[in-house]
MOPAC internal coordinates of N, CA, C and O (Angstrom, degrees):
PM7 1SCF
backbone

  N    0.0000 0     0.00 0     0.00 0    0    0    0
  C    1.4495 1     0.00 0     0.00 0    1    0    0
  C    1.5217 1   110.97 1     0.00 0    2    1    0
  O    1.2310 1   120.50 1   134.73 1    3    2    1
  N    1.3299 1   116.66 1   -45.27 1    3    2    1
  C    1.4604 1   120.42 1   179.63 1    5    3    2
  C    1.5192 1   111.65 1   -70.89 1    6    5    3
  O    1.2310 1   120.49 1   150.03 1    7    6    5
  N    1.3256 1   116.66 1   -29.97 1    7    6    5
  C    1.4616 1   119.20 1   178.36 1    9    7    6
  C    1.5247 1   111.20 1   -66.14 1   10    9    7
  O    1.2310 1   120.46 1   145.44 1   11   10    9
  N    1.3221 1   116.72 1   -34.56 1   11   10    9
  C    1.4657 1   119.88 1   176.99 1   13   11   10
  C    1.5216 1   110.64 1   -61.90 1   14   13   11
  O    1.2310 1   120.38 1   135.58 1   15   14   13
  N    1.3295 1   116.89 1   -44.42 1   15   14   13
  C    1.4580 1   120.09 1   179.65 1   17   15   14
  C    1.5227 1   111.50 1   -68.10 1   18   17   15
  O    1.2310 1   120.32 1   146.00 1   19   18   17
  N    1.3378 1   116.99 1   -34.00 1   19   18   17
  C    1.4558 1   119.47 1   177.47 1   21   19   18
  C    1.5244 1   110.69 1   -65.66 1   22   21   19
  O    1.2310 1   120.29 1   136.99 1   23   22   21
  N    1.3281 1   117.04 1   -43.01 1   23   22   21
  C    1.4621 1   119.82 1   178.88 1   25   23   22
  C    1.5207 1   111.42 1   -69.11 1   26   25   23
  O    1.2310 1   120.01 1   151.18 1   27   26   25
  N    1.3158 1   117.58 1   -28.82 1   27   26   25
  C    1.4651 1   120.04 1   173.70 1   29   27   26
  C    1.5267 1   110.11 1   -65.50 1   30   29   27
  O    1.2310 1   120.26 1   141.24 1   31   30   29
  N    1.3272 1   117.11 1   -38.76 1   31   30   29
  C    1.4586 1   120.78 1   175.70 1   33   31   30
  C    1.5153 1   112.33 1   -65.73 1   34   33   31
  O    1.2310 1   120.40 1   141.95 1   35   34   33
  N    1.3311 1   116.83 1   -38.05 1   35   34   33
  C    1.4652 1   120.60 1   176.96 1   37   35   34
  C    1.5281 1   110.06 1   -65.58 1   38   37   35
  O    1.2310 1   120.50 1   141.36 1   39   38   37
  N    1.3192 1   116.66 1   -38.64 1   39   38   37
  C    1.4631 1   120.54 1   178.08 1   41   39   38
  C    1.5257 1   110.99 1   -64.18 1   42   41   39
  O    1.2310 1   120.22 1   136.61 1   43   42   41
  N    1.3218 1   117.18 1   -43.39 1   43   42   41
  C    1.4671 1   120.53 1   177.77 1   45   43   42
  C    1.5246 1   109.99 1   -65.15 1   46   45   43
  O    1.2310 1   120.14 1   140.53 1   47   46   45
  N    1.3295 1   117.34 1   -39.47 1   47   46   45
  C    1.4641 1   121.04 1   179.25 1   49   47   46
  C    1.5202 1   111.31 1   -62.92 1   50   49   47
  O    1.2310 1   120.28 1   140.50 1   51   50   49
  N    1.3187 1   117.07 1   -39.50 1   51   50   49
  C    1.4590 1   119.47 1  -177.58 1   53   51   50
  C    1.5267 1   112.92 1   -80.70 1   54   53   51
  O    1.2310 1   119.85 1   156.09 1   55   54   53
  N    1.3233 1   117.90 1   -23.91 1   55   54   53
  C    1.4655 1   119.14 1  -177.21 1   57   55   54
  C    1.5284 1   113.36 1   -97.29 1   58   57   55
  O    1.2310 1   119.45 1   148.70 1   59   58   57
  N    1.3043 1   118.65 1   -31.30 1   59   58   57
  C    1.4652 1   122.10 1  -177.67 1   61   59   58
  C    1.5237 1   110.12 1  -105.04 1   62   61   59
  O    1.2310 1   120.32 1  -105.40 1   63   62   61
  N    1.2951 1   116.99 1    74.60 1   63   62   61
  C    1.4580 1   119.97 1  -177.83 1   65   63   62
  C    1.5228 1   112.58 1  -112.39 1   66   65   63
  O    1.2310 1   120.12 1  -158.81 1   67   66   65
  N    1.3234 1   117.38 1    21.19 1   67   66   65
  C    1.4586 1   120.03 1   177.83 1   69   67   66
  C    1.5228 1   111.45 1   -79.72 1   70   69   67
  O    1.2310 1   120.77 1   139.24 1   71   70   69
  N    1.3169 1   116.13 1   -40.76 1   71   70   69
  C    1.4589 1   120.66 1  -177.46 1   73   71   70
  C    1.5200 1   109.83 1  -107.90 1   74   73   71
  O    1.2310 1   121.41 1   -41.12 1   75   74   73
  N    1.3163 1   114.91 1   138.88 1   75   74   73
  C    1.4548 1   121.32 1  -179.34 1   77   75   74
  C    1.5215 1   111.16 1   -66.88 1   78   77   75
  O    1.2310 1   120.24 1   146.23 1   79   78   77
  N    1.3262 1   117.15 1   -33.77 1   79   78   77
  C    1.4632 1   120.95 1   179.75 1   81   79   78
  C    1.5250 1   111.52 1   -65.36 1   82   81   79
  O    1.2310 1   119.97 1   140.86 1   83   82   81
  N    1.3148 1   117.66 1   -39.14 1   83   82   81
  C    1.4716 1   120.46 1   178.26 1   85   83   82
  C    1.5214 1   111.44 1   -66.41 1   86   85   83
  O    1.2310 1   120.09 1   142.56 1   87   86   85
  N    1.3210 1   117.43 1   -37.44 1   87   86   85
  C    1.4630 1   119.08 1   177.69 1   89   87   86
  C    1.5210 1   110.48 1   -67.67 1   90   89   87
  O    1.2310 1   120.22 1   141.18 1   91   90   89
  N    1.3310 1   117.19 1   -38.82 1   91   90   89
  C    1.4682 1   119.46 1   177.62 1   93   91   90
  C    1.5258 1   111.57 1   -65.81 1   94   93   91
  O    1.2310 1   120.46 1   138.30 1   95   94   93
  N    1.3292 1   116.73 1   -41.70 1   95   94   93
  C    1.4644 1   119.81 1   178.86 1   97   95   94
  C    1.5215 1   111.92 1   -64.49 1   98   97   95
  O    1.2310 1   120.36 1   140.16 1   99   98   97
  N    1.3157 1   116.92 1   -39.84 1   99   98   97
  C    1.4644 1   118.53 1   179.34 1  101   99   98
  C    1.5257 1   111.22 1   -70.12 1  102  101   99
  O    1.2310 1   119.98 1   145.66 1  103  102  101
  N    1.3307 1   117.65 1   -34.34 1  103  102  101
  C    1.4674 1   119.64 1   175.39 1  105  103  102
  C    1.5245 1   111.33 1   -65.63 1  106  105  103
  O    1.2310 1   120.16 1   140.09 1  107  106  105
  N    1.3189 1   117.29 1   -39.91 1  107  106  105
  C    1.4625 1   120.06 1   177.50 1  109  107  106
  C    1.5297 1   110.95 1   -66.88 1  110  109  107
  O    1.2310 1   120.21 1   144.37 1  111  110  109
  N    1.3109 1   117.21 1   -35.63 1  111  110  109
  C    1.4625 1   121.48 1   176.98 1  113  111  110
  C    1.5255 1   110.58 1   -65.07 1  114  113  111
  O    1.2310 1   120.47 1   138.86 1  115  114  113
  N    1.3193 1   116.72 1   -41.14 1  115  114  113
  C    1.4664 1   120.87 1   177.23 1  117  115  114
  C    1.5206 1   109.99 1   -64.39 1  118  117  115
  O    1.2310 1   120.23 1   137.31 1  119  118  117
  N    1.3378 1   117.16 1   -42.69 1  119  118  117
  C    1.4657 1   120.63 1   179.20 1  121  119  118
  C    1.5249 1   111.30 1   -63.58 1  122  121  119
  O    1.2310 1   120.28 1   141.30 1  123  122  121
  N    1.3138 1   117.07 1   -38.70 1  123  122  121
  C    1.4636 1   120.28 1   178.34 1  125  123  122
  C    1.5199 1   111.14 1   -64.39 1  126  125  123
  O    1.2310 1   120.20 1   140.32 1  127  126  125
  N    1.3205 1   117.21 1   -39.68 1  127  126  125
  C    1.4620 1   120.06 1   178.47 1  129  127  126
  C    1.5213 1   111.75 1   -69.57 1  130  129  127
  O    1.2310 1   119.87 1   141.85 1  131  130  129
  N    1.3175 1   117.86 1   -38.15 1  131  130  129
  C    1.4658 1   120.16 1   175.97 1  133  131  130
  C    1.5224 1   110.04 1   -64.52 1  134  133  131
  O    1.2310 1   120.30 1   142.18 1  135  134  133
  N    1.3305 1   117.03 1   -37.82 1  135  134  133
  C    1.4610 1   120.53 1   176.81 1  137  135  134
  C    1.5264 1   110.99 1   -63.46 1  138  137  135
  O    1.2310 1   120.41 1   138.43 1  139  138  137
  N    1.3221 1   116.82 1   -41.57 1  139  138  137
  C    1.4663 1   119.59 1   178.10 1  141  139  138
  C    1.5215 1   111.42 1   -64.34 1  142  141  139
  O    1.2310 1   120.07 1   141.57 1  143  142  141
  N    1.3228 1   117.48 1   -38.43 1  143  142  141
  C    1.4610 1   120.70 1   176.65 1  145  143  142
  C    1.5206 1   110.22 1   -64.14 1  146  145  143
  O    1.2310 1   120.23 1   138.00 1  147  146  145
  N    1.3398 1   117.17 1   -42.00 1  147  146  145
  C    1.4659 1   120.19 1   177.58 1  149  147  146
  C    1.5195 1   111.63 1   -62.32 1  150  149  147
  O    1.2310 1   120.41 1   135.63 1  151  150  149
  N    1.3087 1   116.82 1   -44.37 1  151  150  149
  C    1.4637 1   120.28 1  -178.63 1  153  151  150
  C    1.5238 1   110.76 1   -64.74 1  154  153  151
  O    1.2310 1   120.39 1   137.44 1  155  154  153
  N    1.3151 1   116.87 1   -42.56 1  155  154  153
  C    1.4644 1   119.51 1  -179.10 1  157  155  154
  C    1.5207 1   112.33 1   -69.02 1  158  157  155
  O    1.2310 1   119.82 1   143.68 1  159  158  157
  N    1.3172 1   117.95 1   -36.32 1  159  158  157
  C    1.4594 1   120.47 1  -178.37 1  161  159  158
  C    1.5221 1   113.21 1   -81.98 1  162  161  159
  O    1.2310 1   119.94 1   150.43 1  163  162  161
  N    1.3259 1   117.71 1   -29.57 1  163  162  161
  C    1.4578 1   120.16 1  -176.88 1  165  163  162
  C    1.5203 1   112.96 1  -102.73 1  166  165  163
  O    1.2310 1   119.80 1  -171.26 1  167  166  165
  N    1.3151 1   117.98 1     8.74 1  167  166  165
  C    1.4617 1   119.56 1  -176.80 1  169  167  166
  C    1.5188 1   112.58 1   -70.36 1  170  169  167
  O    1.2310 1   119.54 1   157.20 1  171  170  169
  N    1.3023 1   118.49 1   -22.80 1  171  170  169
  C    1.4592 1   120.19 1  -178.75 1  173  171  170
  C    1.5217 1   112.16 1   -82.35 1  174  173  171
  O    1.2310 1   119.42 1   167.99 1  175  174  173
  N    1.3138 1   118.71 1   -12.01 1  175  174  173
  C    1.4637 1   121.42 1   175.20 1  177  175  174
  C    1.5210 1   108.40 1  -111.56 1  178  177  175
  O    1.2310 1   120.51 1   -63.85 1  179  178  177
  N    1.3055 1   116.63 1   116.15 1  179  178  177
  C    1.4634 1   119.64 1  -176.65 1  181  179  178
  C    1.5202 1   111.98 1   -73.45 1  182  181  179
  O    1.2310 1   119.78 1   153.74 1  183  182  181
  N    1.3258 1   118.03 1   -26.26 1  183  182  181
  C    1.4624 1   119.64 1  -179.52 1  185  183  182
  C    1.5212 1   112.05 1   -74.93 1  186  185  183
  O    1.2310 1   119.99 1   159.11 1  187  186  185
  N    1.3168 1   117.63 1   -20.89 1  187  186  185
  C    1.4575 1   121.34 1  -178.87 1  189  187  186
  C    1.5272 1   112.98 1   -92.44 1  190  189  187
  O    1.2310 1   119.83 1  -176.45 1  191  190  189
  N    1.3159 1   117.92 1     3.55 1  191  190  189
  C    1.4609 1   119.25 1   179.83 1  193  191  190
  C    1.5216 1   111.53 1   -70.95 1  194  193  191
  O    1.2310 1   120.09 1   158.96 1  195  194  193
  N    1.3274 1   117.44 1   -21.04 1  195  194  193
  C    1.4595 1   120.38 1   177.33 1  197  195  194
  C    1.5209 1   111.53 1   -68.50 1  198  197  195
  O    1.2310 1   120.46 1   151.54 1  199  198  197
  N    1.3091 1   116.73 1   -28.46 1  199  198  197
  C    1.4628 1   120.09 1   178.70 1  201  199  198
  C    1.5212 1   110.98 1   -63.61 1  202  201  199
  O    1.2310 1   120.12 1   140.98 1  203  202  201
  N    1.3132 1   117.38 1   -39.02 1  203  202  201
  C    1.4625 1   119.64 1   178.32 1  205  203  202
  C    1.5260 1   111.22 1   -68.81 1  206  205  203
  O    1.2310 1   119.92 1   146.16 1  207  206  205
  N    1.3226 1   117.76 1   -33.84 1  207  206  205
  C    1.4611 1   120.29 1   176.59 1  209  207  206
  C    1.5217 1   111.63 1   -68.52 1  210  209  207
  O    1.2310 1   120.26 1   141.26 1  211  210  209
  N    1.3253 1   117.10 1   -38.74 1  211  210  209
  C    1.4646 1   120.81 1   176.66 1  213  211  210
  C    1.5243 1   109.86 1   -64.00 1  214  213  211
  O    1.2310 1   120.45 1   137.92 1  215  214  213
  N    1.3191 1   116.75 1   -42.08 1  215  214  213
  C    1.4624 1   120.47 1   177.30 1  217  215  214
  C    1.5219 1   110.91 1   -62.39 1  218  217  215
  O    1.2310 1   120.17 1   139.25 1  219  218  217
  N    1.3191 1   117.27 1   -40.75 1  219  218  217
  C    1.4581 1   121.12 1   179.31 1  221  219  218
  C    1.5238 1   111.15 1   -64.88 1  222  221  219
  O    1.2310 1   119.98 1   141.75 1  223  222  221
  N    1.3255 1   117.64 1   -38.25 1  223  222  221
  C    1.4655 1   121.42 1   176.99 1  225  223  222
  C    1.5228 1   110.60 1   -62.66 1  226  225  223
  O    1.2310 1   120.26 1   136.05 1  227  226  225
  N    1.3287 1   117.11 1   -43.95 1  227  226  225
  C    1.4598 1   120.02 1   178.64 1  229  227  226
  C    1.5276 1   111.51 1   -66.72 1  230  229  227
  O    1.2310 1   119.80 1   143.63 1  231  230  229
  N    1.3124 1   117.99 1   -36.37 1  231  230  229
  C    1.4643 1   120.96 1   178.89 1  233  231  230
  C    1.5243 1   110.96 1   -66.80 1  234  233  231
  O    1.2310 1   120.24 1   140.61 1  235  234  233
  N    1.3198 1   117.14 1   -39.39 1  235  234  233
  C    1.4638 1   120.64 1   178.98 1  237  235  234
  C    1.5233 1   110.40 1   -68.69 1  238  237  235
  O    1.2310 1   120.07 1   139.26 1  239  238  237
  N    1.3248 1   117.47 1   -40.74 1  239  238  237
  C    1.4659 1   119.29 1   178.49 1  241  239  238
  C    1.5240 1   111.00 1   -67.05 1  242  241  239
  O    1.2310 1   120.01 1   144.50 1  243  242  241
  N    1.3215 1   117.58 1   -35.50 1  243  242  241
  C    1.4656 1   121.01 1   175.44 1  245  243  242
  C    1.5201 1   110.45 1   -64.24 1  246  245  243
  O    1.2310 1   120.11 1   140.79 1  247  246  245
  N    1.3043 1   117.39 1   -39.21 1  247  246  245
  C    1.4591 1   120.93 1   178.08 1  249  247  246
  C    1.5130 1   112.70 1   -66.25 1  250  249  247
  O    1.2310 1   120.28 1   140.88 1  251  250  249
  N    1.3225 1   117.06 1   -39.12 1  251  250  249
  C    1.4630 1   119.41 1   179.40 1  253  251  250
  C    1.5240 1   111.67 1   -70.27 1  254  253  251
  O    1.2310 1   120.05 1   143.39 1  255  254  253
  N    1.3215 1   117.50 1   -36.61 1  255  254  253
  C    1.4698 1   120.28 1   175.84 1  257  255  254
  C    1.5221 1   110.12 1   -65.97 1  258  257  255
  O    1.2310 1   120.18 1   138.44 1  259  258  257
  N    1.3148 1   117.26 1   -41.56 1  259  258  257
  C    1.4598 1   120.72 1   177.69 1  261  259  258
  C    1.5145 1   112.33 1   -63.53 1  262  261  259
  O    1.2310 1   120.32 1   140.57 1  263  262  261
  N    1.3269 1   116.99 1   -39.43 1  263  262  261
  C    1.4577 1   120.19 1   178.62 1  265  263  262
  C    1.5220 1   111.38 1   -67.31 1  266  265  263
  O    1.2310 1   120.17 1   141.17 1  267  266  265
  N    1.3220 1   117.28 1   -38.83 1  267  266  265
  C    1.4656 1   119.39 1   177.23 1  269  267  266
  C    1.5245 1   111.25 1   -67.41 1  270  269  267
  O    1.2310 1   119.99 1   144.26 1  271  270  269
  N    1.3330 1   117.62 1   -35.74 1  271  270  269
  C    1.4625 1   119.86 1   174.37 1  273  271  270
  C    1.5248 1   111.58 1   -65.65 1  274  273  271
  O    1.2310 1   120.42 1   142.91 1  275  274  273
  N    1.3223 1   116.81 1   -37.09 1  275  274  273
  C    1.4618 1   120.72 1   177.84 1  277  275  274
  C    1.5225 1   111.08 1   -64.20 1  278  277  275
  O    1.2310 1   120.07 1   136.13 1  279  278  277
  N    1.3150 1   117.47 1   -43.87 1  279  278  277
  C    1.4656 1   121.16 1   179.38 1  281  279  278
  C    1.5228 1   110.44 1   -65.22 1  282  281  279
  O    1.2310 1   120.31 1   137.38 1  283  282  281
  N    1.3271 1   117.01 1   -42.62 1  283  282  281
  C    1.4630 1   120.62 1   178.61 1  285  283  282
  C    1.5211 1   111.23 1   -63.87 1  286  285  283
  O    1.2310 1   120.41 1   138.19 1  287  286  285
  N    1.3156 1   116.81 1   -41.81 1  287  286  285
  C    1.4569 1   120.66 1   179.67 1  289  287  286
  C    1.5269 1   110.93 1   -67.41 1  290  289  287
  O    1.2310 1   119.97 1   141.35 1  291  290  289
  N    1.3121 1   117.66 1   -38.65 1  291  290  289
  C    1.4650 1   120.48 1   178.81 1  293  291  290
  C    1.5232 1   111.13 1   -67.71 1  294  293  291
  O    1.2310 1   120.02 1   145.49 1  295  294  293
  N    1.3139 1   117.57 1   -34.51 1  295  294  293
  C    1.4643 1   120.05 1   177.70 1  297  295  294
  C    1.5250 1   111.67 1   -71.67 1  298  297  295
  O    1.2310 1   120.29 1   138.90 1  299  298  297
  N    1.3166 1   117.06 1   -41.10 1  299  298  297
  C    1.4614 1   119.87 1  -175.71 1  301  299  298
  C    1.5219 1   113.01 1   -79.70 1  302  301  299
  O    1.2310 1   119.77 1   140.25 1  303  302  301
  N    1.3234 1   118.05 1   -39.75 1  303  302  301
  C    1.4577 1   121.28 1  -173.48 1  305  303  302
  C    1.5221 1   113.46 1  -106.48 1  306  305  303
  O    1.2310 1   119.64 1   167.17 1  307  306  305
  N    1.3032 1   118.29 1   -12.83 1  307  306  305
  C    1.4533 1   120.75 1   177.23 1  309  307  306
  C    1.5147 1   115.58 1    89.34 1  310  309  307
  O    1.2310 1   119.52 1   170.46 1  311  310  309
  N    1.3188 1   118.52 1    -9.54 1  311  310  309
  C    1.4651 1   120.84 1   178.45 1  313  311  310
  C    1.5219 1   108.97 1  -154.46 1  314  313  311
  O    1.2310 1   121.37 1    -5.22 1  315  314  313
  N    1.3373 1   114.97 1   174.78 1  315  314  313
  C    1.4618 1   119.18 1   178.98 1  317  315  314
  C    1.5177 1   112.04 1  -106.47 1  318  317  315
  O    1.2310 1   120.32 1  -162.66 1  319  318  317
  N    1.3146 1   116.99 1    17.34 1  319  318  317
  C    1.4592 1   119.36 1   179.91 1  321  319  318
  C    1.5235 1   110.06 1   -76.14 1  322  321  319
  O    1.2310 1   121.51 1   -38.15 1  323  322  321
  N    1.3187 1   114.71 1   141.85 1  323  322  321
  C    1.4597 1   120.32 1  -176.35 1  325  323  322
  C    1.5285 1   112.23 1   -72.71 1  326  325  323
  O    1.2310 1   119.81 1   157.90 1  327  326  325
  N    1.3217 1   117.97 1   -22.10 1  327  326  325
  C    1.4610 1   119.67 1  -178.17 1  329  327  326
  C    1.5272 1   112.10 1   -73.07 1  330  329  327
  O    1.2310 1   119.36 1   165.28 1  331  330  329
  N    1.3420 1   118.82 1   -14.72 1  331  330  329
  C    1.4620 1   120.64 1   178.76 1  333  331  330
  C    1.5190 1   112.25 1   -80.85 1  334  333  331
  O    1.2310 1   120.23 1   172.98 1  335  334  333
  N    1.3198 1   117.16 1    -7.02 1  335  334  333
  C    1.4613 1   119.10 1   178.66 1  337  335  334
  C    1.4614 1   109.05 1   -77.86 1  338  337  335
  O    1.2310 1   120.10 1   180.00 1  339  338  337

């Protein structure tokens, strides 16, 4: 079930690449689905629950870097369209 949603995010990422915000949102959606897969698969081992937290930390830091790039790009180029790069 989660794999279907992950592949839907990959499809949106590959088809909607005009705006930088849409690519960031689809990447965050993919990361959320991978996190759900990790939680569901590693929930029976209590020692492996730290791995999902480490993954979540990296996903959040990736999102903040992407958001700062979006703000910088919007300030410098005036829009978030990928063709202005």
